VMD Tcl script that draws the C-alpha trace (Angstrom):
set ca {
  {30.63 46.58 -45.77}
  {26.51 47.15 -46.76}
  {24.44 46.38 -49.54}
  {23.20 49.08 -52.05}
  {19.53 47.89 -52.14}
  {18.83 47.25 -48.02}
  {21.56 48.85 -46.11}
  {22.06 45.39 -44.56}
  {25.46 44.08 -43.26}
  {27.22 41.97 -45.23}
  {30.46 40.27 -43.82}
  {33.95 41.43 -44.78}
  {35.15 39.32 -47.22}
  {38.73 37.15 -46.42}
  {41.52 38.90 -47.64}
  {44.43 36.53 -48.83}
  {47.90 37.56 -50.80}
  {49.53 35.15 -53.05}
  {53.12 35.72 -54.02}
  {54.73 33.61 -56.29}
  {55.04 33.40 -60.11}
  {52.46 33.72 -63.61}
  {51.71 30.22 -64.91}
  {50.64 30.91 -68.74}
  {49.33 27.15 -68.79}
  {46.61 28.32 -65.75}
  {47.25 25.08 -63.82}
  {50.07 26.39 -61.14}
  {51.43 29.54 -59.26}
  {49.23 32.74 -58.85}
  {46.39 31.19 -61.61}
  {45.84 28.63 -59.34}
  {46.28 30.03 -56.34}
  {43.83 33.04 -57.64}
  {41.15 29.95 -58.80}
  {41.42 28.01 -54.85}
  {40.96 31.26 -53.10}
  {38.09 32.67 -55.24}
  {36.45 29.19 -54.84}
  {36.74 28.79 -51.12}
  {35.18 32.75 -50.27}
  {38.11 34.47 -50.15}
  {39.49 37.81 -51.92}
  {42.34 37.35 -54.02}
  {45.13 39.88 -54.16}
  {48.67 38.58 -55.72}
  {52.65 40.20 -56.06}
  {54.44 38.37 -59.31}
  {57.34 37.23 -58.39}
  {58.34 35.88 -62.19}
  {56.45 35.12 -65.70}
  {56.93 31.74 -67.03}
  {56.02 30.40 -70.52}
  {55.33 26.96 -69.87}
  {52.49 24.43 -70.45}
  {51.75 21.17 -68.94}
  {54.65 19.51 -70.52}
  {57.76 22.08 -69.66}
  {58.56 25.49 -68.18}
  {59.63 27.10 -71.59}
  {61.04 29.99 -69.96}
  {61.25 32.35 -66.79}
  {62.05 36.02 -66.78}
  {62.17 36.81 -62.88}
  {60.56 40.04 -61.65}
  {63.52 42.68 -60.21}
  {62.86 42.36 -56.38}
  {62.18 46.06 -55.64}
  {59.11 45.83 -57.99}
  {58.27 42.24 -55.67}
  {58.42 44.66 -52.65}
  {56.76 47.26 -54.50}
  {53.21 44.84 -54.89}
  {53.06 43.95 -51.54}
  {53.69 47.64 -50.32}
  {50.82 48.49 -52.60}
  {48.34 45.58 -51.12}
  {49.50 46.12 -47.40}
  {48.54 49.74 -47.25}
  {45.59 49.98 -48.66}
  {43.93 46.22 -48.68}
  {43.34 44.17 -45.45}
  {45.52 40.74 -45.49}
  {43.91 37.82 -43.54}
  {46.75 35.57 -44.58}
  {49.50 35.15 -47.00}
  {51.38 32.40 -49.34}
  {54.44 32.03 -51.47}
  {54.95 30.07 -54.01}
  {57.88 30.36 -56.51}
  {59.89 32.62 -55.34}
  {62.64 32.46 -58.35}
  {66.36 34.17 -56.68}
  {67.71 34.97 -53.96}
  {67.20 38.49 -53.78}
  {63.42 38.16 -54.53}
  {63.31 35.86 -51.33}
  {64.98 38.53 -49.60}
  {62.83 41.14 -51.05}
  {59.15 39.29 -49.74}
  {60.96 38.43 -46.75}
  {61.22 42.34 -46.07}
  {57.77 43.29 -47.33}
  {56.14 39.95 -44.64}
  {58.42 41.30 -41.83}
  {57.91 44.92 -42.46}
  {53.85 44.72 -42.85}
  {53.35 42.25 -40.10}
  {51.40 40.09 -42.67}
  {49.64 37.41 -40.24}
  {49.20 33.44 -41.25}
  {52.15 33.01 -43.92}
  {51.75 29.65 -45.51}
  {55.32 29.07 -47.22}
  {55.35 26.62 -50.20}
  {59.14 26.34 -51.07}
  {58.71 25.34 -54.68}
  {61.93 23.79 -56.21}
  {61.44 22.39 -59.04}
  {58.62 22.40 -61.66}
  {56.14 18.70 -62.10}
  {57.97 18.49 -65.55}
  {61.32 18.54 -63.10}
  {62.28 22.46 -64.16}
  {64.45 24.32 -61.24}
  {62.19 27.00 -60.41}
  {64.70 28.22 -57.12}
  {68.32 29.67 -57.82}
  {70.77 27.18 -55.42}
  {71.61 30.22 -53.35}
  {68.12 31.25 -52.74}
  {67.53 28.19 -50.63}
  {69.61 29.24 -47.73}
  {67.91 32.39 -47.68}
  {64.47 30.99 -47.60}
  {65.45 29.15 -44.69}
  {67.49 31.74 -42.79}
  {64.82 34.84 -44.07}
  {61.46 33.66 -44.61}
  {60.83 30.65 -42.74}
  {61.03 32.06 -38.89}
  {58.01 34.48 -40.54}
  {55.51 31.65 -41.39}
  {52.76 29.91 -39.84}
  {53.06 27.25 -41.57}
  {55.96 26.11 -44.11}
  {54.55 22.80 -46.63}
  {57.70 20.89 -48.03}
  {56.94 17.97 -50.40}
  {59.02 14.83 -50.00}
  {62.01 15.72 -52.35}
  {62.19 19.60 -50.70}
  {62.00 18.28 -47.34}
  {65.00 15.95 -47.87}
  {67.29 18.75 -49.45}
  {65.93 21.22 -46.58}
  {66.44 18.97 -43.63}
  {69.16 16.93 -44.86}
  {67.66 13.72 -43.50}
  {65.83 10.90 -44.99}
  {62.01 10.98 -45.86}
  {61.36 7.34 -46.46}
  {60.44 5.85 -43.26}
  {57.87 7.73 -40.72}
  {59.76 8.04 -37.90}
  {62.30 9.94 -40.69}
  {59.71 12.33 -42.10}
  {58.79 13.02 -38.27}
  {62.91 13.74 -37.70}
  {62.74 15.75 -40.71}
  {59.71 17.88 -39.32}
  {61.90 18.57 -36.24}
  {64.59 19.94 -38.47}
  {62.62 21.99 -40.12}
  {60.23 23.25 -37.32}
  {63.73 24.35 -35.82}
  {64.48 26.88 -38.41}
  {61.75 29.49 -37.40}
  {58.25 28.28 -38.61}
  {55.12 27.55 -36.14}
  {54.74 24.39 -38.13}
  {55.66 22.25 -40.94}
  {53.52 20.10 -43.31}
  {55.28 17.36 -44.95}
  {53.47 16.40 -48.29}
  {53.15 13.09 -49.07}
  {51.62 13.19 -52.33}
  {55.48 11.84 -54.05}
  {55.48 8.61 -51.87}
  {53.85 5.24 -52.60}
  {51.17 2.98 -51.43}
  {47.49 3.51 -51.76}
  {46.78 6.22 -49.35}
  {49.04 9.79 -49.42}
  {49.78 10.83 -46.06}
  {50.40 14.57 -45.36}
  {52.40 14.68 -41.90}
  {51.61 18.12 -39.43}
  {54.22 19.14 -36.86}
  {53.10 21.99 -35.14}
  {55.95 21.92 -32.36}
  {54.49 19.90 -29.76}
  {52.22 17.53 -31.42}
  {52.16 15.14 -35.19}
  {48.63 15.20 -37.16}
  {48.27 12.74 -39.89}
  {46.06 13.45 -43.08}
  {45.11 10.87 -45.18}
  {43.69 10.76 -48.94}
  {43.19 8.07 -51.47}
  {46.33 8.50 -54.06}
  {45.01 8.60 -57.71}
  {46.47 7.16 -60.72}
  {46.27 10.10 -62.47}
  {48.96 12.34 -63.84}
  {46.84 15.03 -63.95}
  {48.54 16.44 -60.57}
  {50.08 19.94 -61.92}
  {49.69 22.93 -59.60}
  {48.82 20.59 -56.36}
  {51.01 21.85 -54.22}
  {50.41 25.58 -55.05}
  {45.84 24.72 -54.72}
  {46.68 23.25 -51.31}
  {49.20 25.83 -49.81}
  {46.38 28.55 -51.08}
  {43.72 26.73 -49.40}
  {45.18 26.46 -46.24}
  {46.01 30.29 -46.11}
  {42.28 30.73 -47.34}
  {40.81 28.70 -43.85}
  {43.48 30.76 -42.00}
  {41.98 33.94 -43.05}
  {39.03 32.64 -42.20}
  {39.99 31.85 -38.82}
  {40.20 28.73 -38.89}
  {42.74 26.26 -36.70}
  {45.88 25.20 -37.63}
  {44.81 21.49 -37.83}
  {41.26 22.12 -38.81}
  {42.28 24.35 -42.13}
  {45.07 21.48 -43.03}
  {42.07 19.14 -42.29}
  {39.75 21.28 -44.71}
  {42.68 22.01 -47.40}
  {43.07 18.17 -47.65}
  {39.73 17.45 -48.71}
  {39.63 20.48 -51.16}
  {42.74 19.27 -52.68}
  {41.85 15.39 -52.55}
  {38.80 16.46 -54.69}
  {40.67 18.45 -57.45}
  {42.98 15.82 -58.18}
  {40.11 13.11 -58.20}
  {38.45 15.32 -60.71}
  {41.53 16.69 -62.42}
  {41.20 17.74 -65.61}
  {42.72 16.10 -68.98}
  {44.36 19.20 -70.49}
  {47.03 19.33 -72.52}
  {49.37 16.63 -73.56}
  {51.63 16.91 -70.24}
  {50.72 16.97 -66.35}
  {47.26 18.30 -66.66}
  {45.72 20.35 -63.82}
  {43.67 19.75 -60.97}
  {39.96 20.96 -60.79}
  {39.93 23.78 -58.63}
  {36.02 24.19 -59.36}
  {35.75 20.45 -58.01}
  {34.00 21.27 -54.56}
  {31.67 23.82 -56.66}
  {30.82 21.69 -59.04}
  {30.07 18.97 -56.16}
  {27.48 21.36 -54.54}
  {26.08 22.11 -58.06}
  {25.17 18.70 -58.63}
  {23.82 18.35 -55.55}
  {21.69 20.92 -55.35}
  {19.96 19.62 -58.87}
  {19.70 16.51 -56.93}
  {17.80 18.00 -54.27}
  {16.31 20.15 -56.52}
  {14.97 17.12 -58.67}
  {13.82 15.30 -55.74}
  {12.09 17.89 -54.17}
  {9.64 18.77 -57.93}
  {9.02 14.79 -57.50}
  {7.62 15.02 -53.87}
  {5.61 18.33 -55.00}
  {4.11 16.46 -58.02}
  {3.58 13.14 -56.14}
  {1.72 14.90 -53.16}
  {-0.53 17.31 -55.74}
  {-1.29 13.68 -57.67}
  {-3.74 11.92 -55.17}
  {-3.63 8.90 -57.44}
  {0.16 8.76 -57.25}
  {-0.18 7.79 -53.69}
  {-2.27 4.97 -53.59}
  {-0.35 1.60 -53.48}
  {-1.99 -0.49 -56.21}
}
mol new
graphics top color blue
foreach p $ca { graphics top sphere $p radius 0.5 }
foreach p [lrange $ca 0 end-1] q [lrange $ca 1 end] { graphics top cylinder $p $q radius 0.2 }
display resetview
């Protein structure tokens, strides 16, 4: 890729495909994924699995996309654009899970991050019961990483997740279902720290971040998985990609947006806003230094 002005080479953008449902409230799903991918410097592409009528309080209605059309979206992207990583979110039903698995396998899409979305923040079911088995049977073996929360890890593994050792055992069982690695998210736990546990098949890694007292955490799972996929697309190793994504989501929650009357969204632009504020402060310091240097009287001590 070259600039029209100079003809000099530009780096190819990292392209990330999100396969998920649409959130009309903008805080989760496809909307959260695209925001995250863009802010982190990636080029976001999408295959929409379901339309939802939802806000910060509830999911009022769901319209699943026909499975063959989900597959057509994946095919349209994969046969024309590079895909350096992908993530899945809400897949709604068994037929869509199987269509997505078929597309991922057919086009050999790399660096797949599977967020096994079962239930919305407000408690509304987002995955049919018969789709859970299809998820673990068809999609997990294609994944570089799966990112269940504590509730999802408990259901999928069939074991408790209360203690550290129970979570490790759950991670081992989930790893046995075929993914390269498992990240059990600790955001729904208790205590001052939110601890995520990564098992890469040979070693465990723990990622801690402060737990914030805020109801505005809508879309955290979507945002985290999209961030991990983007960092993998940028060729970071898995352990580092998870670490960077953890930092990103921690800031997004810390600066979450109090919109709506329920669970407001995380702030996908938190990292960018921090950089803008840093540049503003550095600019002010530079101008102050220039003023001092240009005015000799200011350099003299009284």
